[in-house]
C-alpha positions as CSV (number, residue, x, y, z in Angstrom):
1,M,42.6,102.9,123.5
2,G,42.8,100.1,126.3
3,L,44.9,98.2,123.3
4,I,46.9,101.6,123.1
5,N,47.4,101.7,126.9
6,S,48.5,98.0,126.6
7,I,50.8,98.5,124.0
8,R,52.4,101.7,125.5
9,T,52.3,99.6,128.9
10,A,54.4,97.2,127.2
11,M,56.8,98.8,125.6
12,L,58.1,100.7,128.8
13,P,61.3,99.4,130.1
14,V,61.2,97.5,133.1
15,V,62.7,99.2,136.1
16,I,65.3,97.1,138.5
17,L,66.2,98.5,141.5
18,A,69.7,97.1,142.6
19,A,71.7,97.9,146.0
20,S,75.0,99.6,145.4
21,A,78.3,98.8,147.0
22,A,77.8,102.2,148.9
23,S,74.5,101.0,150.0
24,R,72.9,103.7,148.0
25,A,69.7,102.8,145.6
26,Q,70.4,103.2,141.9
27,V,68.3,102.2,139.2
28,S,68.8,99.8,136.1
29,V,67.0,99.4,133.1
30,S,66.2,96.6,130.9
31,V,64.8,97.5,127.5
32,A,64.0,95.2,124.3
33,V,65.5,97.3,121.9
34,A,69.3,97.7,121.5
35,P,70.7,101.1,121.9
36,P,72.1,103.3,118.7
37,V,75.4,102.8,117.6
38,L,77.6,105.5,119.2
39,P,78.0,108.7,117.2
40,V,80.9,110.2,115.6
41,Y,82.4,113.3,117.2
42,E,85.1,115.6,118.1
43,Q,86.1,116.3,121.3
44,P,86.7,119.5,123.3
45,V,89.1,121.2,124.9
46,C,90.1,120.1,128.0
47,P,88.6,123.3,130.5
48,A,91.3,123.0,133.1
49,D,93.5,120.8,134.6
50,G,92.4,118.1,136.8
51,Y,89.7,117.4,134.8
52,I,88.8,113.8,133.5
53,W,87.0,112.5,130.4
54,T,84.0,111.1,130.8
55,P,82.3,109.4,127.4
56,G,79.3,110.2,126.0
57,Y,76.5,107.3,125.9
58,W,73.0,106.2,124.8
59,A,70.3,106.6,127.9
60,Y,67.0,105.4,127.8
61,G,63.8,107.2,128.9
62,P,60.1,107.0,128.5
63,D,60.2,108.6,124.8
64,G,63.2,106.1,123.7
65,Y,66.9,106.2,123.4
66,Y,68.3,110.1,124.3
67,W,72.0,111.0,124.1
68,V,73.7,112.6,127.1
69,P,77.0,114.0,125.9
70,G,80.3,113.6,126.8
71,T,82.0,115.5,129.1
72,W,84.8,116.9,131.2
73,V,84.3,116.0,134.7
74,Q,86.2,116.7,138.1
75,P,86.7,113.6,139.8
76,P,85.1,113.4,143.2
77,E,89.0,113.4,144.4
78,P,92.4,112.9,143.5
79,D,94.0,109.5,142.5
80,L,90.0,108.4,141.0
81,L,89.1,107.2,137.6
82,W,86.5,106.8,135.6
83,T,85.0,103.1,134.5
84,P,82.1,104.3,132.0
85,G,78.9,102.4,131.9
86,Y,77.6,100.0,129.4
87,W,74.4,98.1,128.0
88,A,74.6,94.5,128.8
89,W,72.3,91.6,127.2
90,N,71.2,89.3,129.6
91,G,69.4,87.0,127.9
92,G,65.9,89.0,127.7
93,G,66.9,92.8,127.5
94,Y,69.3,95.2,127.5
95,I,70.3,96.2,131.1
96,W,72.4,99.7,131.9
97,Q,75.2,99.1,133.7
98,V,76.1,102.6,135.7
99,G,79.8,103.8,135.2
100,F,81.2,104.6,138.7
101,W,84.8,106.5,140.1
102,G,87.4,104.0,141.4
103,P,91.4,103.4,141.9
104,T,91.5,101.4,138.4
105,V,89.0,101.4,135.9
106,G,86.5,97.9,135.8
107,F,85.0,96.5,132.9
108,Y,82.8,98.7,130.3
109,G,81.8,96.0,128.2
110,G,84.6,95.7,125.5
111,V,82.5,99.1,124.0
112,V,85.0,101.4,122.3
113,Y,84.1,104.8,123.4
114,G,87.5,106.4,122.2
115,F,89.5,109.5,123.9
116,G,91.5,106.9,125.8
117,Y,88.6,104.0,126.4
118,P,89.7,101.6,123.8
119,G,87.7,98.7,125.0
120,V,89.6,97.6,128.1
121,G,91.2,99.9,130.5
122,Y,91.8,103.4,130.5
123,Q,95.1,105.0,128.1
124,G,94.3,108.6,128.2
125,G,96.3,109.4,131.4
126,Y,97.3,108.7,134.7
127,W,97.2,110.2,138.1
128,Q,101.5,111.2,139.8
129,G,100.9,112.4,143.1
130,Q,98.0,114.7,143.1
131,R,98.3,115.6,139.0
132,F,97.0,114.1,136.2
133,Y,99.5,114.0,133.0
134,Y,97.2,114.1,130.3
135,N,97.8,111.7,126.9
136,Q,97.5,114.4,123.7
137,S,97.5,111.1,121.4
138,V,93.8,111.0,122.5
139,N,92.9,114.0,124.4
140,S,92.1,117.3,123.1
141,V,94.1,119.5,125.4
142,N,95.9,123.2,125.3
143,V,99.3,122.8,126.4
144,T,99.2,126.5,126.9
145,N,97.5,126.4,130.0
146,I,98.1,121.9,130.7
147,H,101.9,121.1,131.0
148,N,101.5,117.9,132.5
149,V,101.1,115.9,129.2
150,Y,102.6,113.0,127.4
151,N,102.1,111.3,123.6
152,T,101.1,107.5,123.7
153,T,99.6,105.7,120.9
154,V,96.6,104.0,121.6
155,V,94.9,101.1,119.7
156,N,91.3,100.5,120.1
157,N,90.7,97.2,121.0
158,T,88.6,95.9,118.2
159,T,89.1,94.0,114.8
160,T,86.1,95.3,112.9
161,V,85.1,99.4,112.2
162,N,81.9,99.3,114.2
163,R,80.6,101.9,116.5
164,V,78.5,99.5,118.6
165,S,77.4,101.0,121.6
166,Y,76.6,97.5,123.8
167,N,77.8,93.9,125.4
168,G,76.3,90.7,124.2
169,G,73.2,89.5,122.0
170,P,72.8,90.4,118.4
171,G,75.6,92.4,116.9
172,G,77.1,92.9,120.8
173,T,80.8,93.1,121.9
174,T,81.9,89.5,123.0
175,A,84.1,90.9,125.8
176,W,84.7,89.3,129.2
177,P,85.6,90.8,132.5
178,T,89.7,90.4,132.8
179,P,91.1,89.3,136.1
180,Q,92.1,93.0,136.8
181,E,88.7,94.1,135.9
182,Q,86.9,91.6,137.7
183,Q,89.4,93.1,140.9
184,A,88.7,96.5,140.1
185,Q,84.7,95.5,140.3
186,Q,85.5,94.6,143.8
187,Q,87.4,97.9,145.3
188,Q,85.6,100.9,146.5
189,R,83.6,102.5,143.9
190,R,81.8,106.1,143.8
191,P,78.8,106.7,142.0
192,P,78.4,109.5,139.2
193,T,78.9,113.0,140.4
194,S,76.4,115.9,141.2
195,E,77.6,117.1,137.9
196,Q,77.4,114.2,136.2
197,Q,74.0,113.5,136.8
198,K,72.6,117.1,135.9
199,Q,74.7,115.8,132.3
200,Q,72.3,113.4,132.2
201,Q,69.2,115.1,133.5
202,S,69.9,118.2,131.0
203,A,70.1,115.6,128.2
204,A,66.8,113.9,128.5
205,S,65.0,117.3,128.8
206,N,66.6,118.0,125.4
207,H,64.3,116.9,122.4
208,T,67.2,117.2,119.7
209,L,69.2,114.4,121.6
210,L,66.3,111.7,120.9
211,A,67.6,108.9,118.9
212,S,63.9,109.0,117.2
213,A,64.7,112.9,116.3
214,N,68.3,112.8,115.7
215,H,68.6,109.3,113.8
216,G,72.0,108.7,115.5
217,Q,73.7,111.9,115.1
218,P,72.9,114.2,118.0
219,P,73.6,117.6,117.8
220,I,75.1,118.4,120.9
221,A,77.6,115.1,121.3
222,A,80.0,116.6,123.3
223,T,80.3,119.5,125.9
224,P,83.6,121.1,127.5
225,K,81.7,120.9,130.9
226,P,78.4,119.2,132.0
227,G,75.3,121.1,131.5
228,A,77.1,123.2,129.0
229,F,75.0,122.8,126.0
230,D,75.2,126.3,124.6
231,D,78.7,126.6,125.3
232,P,80.7,127.6,122.1
233,G,83.1,124.7,122.8
234,A,80.0,122.0,123.0
235,K,80.4,119.8,119.8
236,P,78.2,118.2,117.1
237,A,78.3,114.8,116.2
238,S,79.4,114.6,112.7
239,G,78.0,111.3,111.6
240,A,76.3,108.5,113.1
241,G,78.6,105.6,112.7
242,V,77.9,102.3,111.4
243,A,75.6,100.0,113.3
244,P,76.1,96.6,114.3
245,S,73.1,95.4,113.5
246,S,72.8,95.9,109.8
247,Q,76.6,94.9,110.2
248,S,75.6,91.8,111.3
249,K,72.9,91.5,108.3
250,A,75.1,92.9,106.0
251,A,77.9,90.5,106.8
252,P,75.8,87.3,105.5
253,S,73.8,89.1,102.9
254,E,76.8,90.6,101.2
255,P,78.0,87.2,100.9
256,E,74.6,85.9,99.7
257,N,74.3,88.8,97.5
258,K,77.3,89.0,96.1
259,P,77.8,85.3,95.3
260,G,73.8,84.9,94.8
261,N,73.0,87.8,92.4
262,N,76.1,88.7,91.3
263,A,77.2,84.6,91.2
264,T,78.1,84.9,87.4
265,P,79.9,87.8,86.9
266,K,81.8,87.1,89.9
267,G,82.7,84.2,88.5
268,E,83.6,85.7,85.6
269,K,85.9,88.1,86.6
270,P,88.6,85.7,88.0
271,T,88.5,84.3,84.6
272,K,88.4,87.7,82.7
273,E,91.6,87.9,85.0
274,A,93.2,84.6,84.1
275,E,92.2,84.8,80.4
276,P,94.9,82.9,79.0
277,P,92.8,80.6,77.4
278,K,91.9,84.0,75.2
279,E,95.0,84.6,74.7
280,A,95.8,80.9,73.8
281,K,94.2,81.4,71.0
282,P,97.0,81.4,68.5
283,P,95.7,77.9,67.1
284,K,93.9,80.7,65.0
285,A,97.1,81.4,64.5
286,E,97.1,78.6,61.9
287,K,96.7,81.8,59.4
288,P,100.6,81.1,59.5
289,A,99.7,78.0,57.7
290,K,98.2,79.9,55.1
291,E,101.2,81.5,54.9
292,A,103.7,78.8,54.1
293,E,100.9,77.7,51.7
294,P,103.6,75.8,49.5
295,P,101.0,73.7,47.8
296,K,99.9,76.6,46.1
297,E,103.5,78.0,45.5
298,A,103.7,74.5,44.3
299,K,101.9,75.5,40.8
300,P,105.2,75.2,39.0
301,P,103.2,72.6,36.8
302,K,101.4,75.6,35.0
303,A,105.2,76.6,34.5
304,E,105.0,74.1,31.4
305,K,104.8,77.3,29.6
306,P,108.3,77.7,28.8
307,A,108.1,74.4,26.4
308,K,106.2,77.5,24.4
309,E,109.5,79.2,24.4
310,A,111.2,76.7,23.2
311,E,109.3,77.0,20.0
312,P,112.2,76.0,17.9
313,P,110.6,74.3,14.9
314,K,109.3,77.9,14.2
315,A,112.3,79.0,14.4
316,Q,113.1,77.0,11.4
317,K,110.8,78.8,9.0
318,E,113.4,82.0,9.4
319,Q,116.3,79.3,7.7
320,K,113.8,80.5,4.3
321,P,115.5,83.6,3.2
322,N,118.8,80.7,3.3
323,P,118.1,79.1,-0.2
324,P,120.2,76.5,-1.8
325,P,123.0,78.5,-4.0
326,N,121.8,78.8,-7.8
327,P,124.5,77.2,-9.4
328,D,123.7,79.3,-12.7
329,K,124.4,82.7,-10.8
330,E,127.6,81.5,-9.6
331,K,128.9,80.1,-13.4
332,H,128.0,83.7,-14.4
333,P,129.4,86.2,-12.0
334,P,128.3,89.7,-12.3
335,Q,130.7,91.8,-15.1
């Protein structure tokens, strides 16, 4: 039992207390194991004008990682935008960097959360006066109820197709803060709202949202409002994405397997495609030489048989019926 308890104690995350800019204590968690990849899910329809999308994320608890569904949230006040939290590798573990509200969007690890969060900045909408304008290309908005919309294509800040959820470490994103994002870190920030905290608390108490239970595909991936887990508009995950750890292993392993296990076939494929040597088997086309077998045709020496046709001596035997004239018969012609 002592050994089991020591193992459990070793597996528990190290809790680090850090004072926030607002002199409010926040808890950061350092975990030795990287978080799962971001699941694939649809965004619920925006419930009303003024709500801003906050993407889902993996949080950590006593039973391991669990999914906190993305949801539409009313900001603490107009003109504020949400900077999502993210996991960051610090050399000894993964530390959760808490998200915040501010006039501009700061650094969130280069994690591609989607729905207007392409890895750098926010392209899901903007404030104009006291009104928020939604980018329809990345947000699910009912234009019957919300008219302040526009369309701008958003390109995700990634060169590979993956849904990695952390920055740094094996398989993590390699993004660094831009000068603008560094300035955003120094601006006055607001912590997550009580509604956002409610969303995380509800997720922590839902066993089905544990990564160990849903294998990276939570049954509740997004909600129309905080805490609305049973709402008909809630969306389940449709896929678990591609694990960065498996990608980092697959990248080297695929070439190892391809040139290793399939070295012969893959080396032969190019030769099969460029099989001009086989096409260059016209040497076998020496068969035309058989067609041009003049030596065999040059058997006219056997054609000496026409000499037999010229057997004039035998034809001379036919001259026997022409005997020399009988003088007696000529002297005595018939009467």
